[in-house]
N, C-alpha and C positions, 0 to 999 in steps of 0.2 A: 524571451520568447512572454508573450505577455497573454493570458492563459483568460477570459470570461467567465462571469463563476455559471454560466448556463456552462458552461464546457466541461468544468471540475468533474457533475454529476457521471459525467461520460466516462474522463479518466478515473474514477474510485469505478466504478464497473468492470474496465479492461484490467486495472489490475488487482478489482479485486479474481475475477475472471487468471490472470497472468497468476498469482498466490495459488491457484487452485491449482495449478498446472504444474508449481516447483511443489505438488505437494504438502500446501500449510493449508490450515483451516482459520479463516476470515471473520471474526465474533467482533459484535458490538458491542458495550454493556457499557452501563450507567457508572460511575463510579470519581473519585476524585483520584482523576490522572490520569494524563495526556495517551499512554499507548505507545504499543513496540512488541517484538518479535522476541516470543522466551519459545521454551520448550517443556512442554505438563508431558511427563509422561514418555516423553521419547515424541509423543506426534507435533510436531512443526503448529504451532498459534499466533497467530497478529493478532493482537488487542487492541480497541480500536475503545476512543470513550463514545457513546453513542451521540450528548452533547455537544460534540464539534462538529466546526463549522463544516462543509465540504470540504475547505480549504484545506484546512487541519488537515480531514481523517487523507487530502491525497497523497498530503507530509508524510504523515504517520504510516504510509501505507509504500511508497515510494522508497525509504530508508532504511523498512525492513526489507525489504525485497532484494535491495540494493546487501544490507547484509547475508542475506539469504543466498545469494551468491547467483545471478541474474550474467554475466559474460557472458558463458560456453551456450548463449542459447540464442536463440533469433528474436528478436523485436526488431517492429517495427522504428525505424529511427524517430520517430514522434514520441514516443514509449521510452523508447531509451534514453532520446533529450529532456526528455519527461523527468524520468526519473531522476537522474545526474545533478537537474537543477535543482529539485525539489528536498532533494534527502542532502 
């Protein structure tokens, strides 16, 4: 799948909304890390380096959502394909 840079912004927003539906909080922080999914005091948190480019943010979100488990929920075919390809 070929995705244009401009489309990644919309993808990140859709993935953030999906994370919210799954009960996870998405945080953008500065630091020397890539990011990913973790549990923080029993809360689901996806932390992403705010300095990463939009494509990298989408990749981190996709991998985190796959780890959270999206198999049993309805996703548009486009979003499901993105999660499979980017993670």
